[in-house]
C-alpha positions in Angstrom: -35.4 34.6 -12.2 -38.6 33.5 -13.8 -39.3 30.8 -16.4 -38.9 33.1 -19.3 -35.6 34.5 -18.0 -34.3 31.0 -17.3 -35.3 29.9 -20.8 -33.5 32.8 -22.3 -30.3 31.9 -20.4 -30.6 28.3 -21.4 -31.2 29.1 -25.0 -28.0 31.1 -25.1 -25.9 28.5 -23.3 -27.4 25.4 -25.1 -27.8 26.9 -28.6 -31.6 26.5 -28.5 -34.3 28.8 -29.5 -36.0 30.6 -26.7 -39.2 28.6 -27.5 -37.3 25.3 -27.3 -35.7 26.3 -24.0 -39.1 27.5 -22.5 -40.6 24.1 -23.6 -37.8 22.4 -21.7 -38.2 24.5 -18.6 -42.0 23.8 -18.6 -41.5 20.0 -19.2 -38.8 19.9 -16.5 -41.1 21.5 -13.9 -44.0 19.2 -14.9 -41.9 16.1 -14.7 -40.5 17.0 -11.3 -44.0 17.8 -10.1 -45.4 14.5 -11.4 -42.7 12.6 -9.7 -43.2 14.3 -6.4 -47.0 13.7 -6.6 -46.2 10.0 -7.1 -44.1 10.0 -3.9 -40.8 9.8 -5.7 -37.7 11.7 -4.7 -36.0 13.6 -7.6 -32.2 13.7 -7.4 -30.2 15.9 -9.9 -26.5 15.2 -9.6 -24.5 18.3 -8.7 -27.7 20.3 -8.2 -29.7 18.8 -5.4 -32.8 16.8 -4.6 -36.5 17.4 -4.2 -38.7 15.4 -1.9 -42.1 15.6 -0.2 -42.1 15.9 3.6 -44.7 14.1 5.8 -46.6 17.5 6.1 -46.8 17.5 2.2 -44.4 20.4 1.8 -41.7 20.2 -0.7 -38.1 20.0 0.5 -35.1 21.0 -1.7 -31.7 19.9 -0.5 -29.0 21.5 -2.5 -25.8 19.7 -3.5 -22.6 21.1 -2.2 -22.0 22.7 -5.5 -25.1 24.8 -5.1 -24.6 25.4 -1.3 -21.4 27.2 -2.0 -23.0 29.8 -4.2 
């Protein structure tokens, strides 16, 4: 699923226009990226967490809800 496909699904589920949903997807990605660049861990309840490893790679640790997919 790419950004546009994700935005289309979000638009349907959240009663948004596809443009609004795509703006959200892009803002979300930029916000997570900025936080990781600043050395912060990003935790999204019931989804998972993003963090930067010592080797500068990004780690995603899924929540149990996502692990069971």
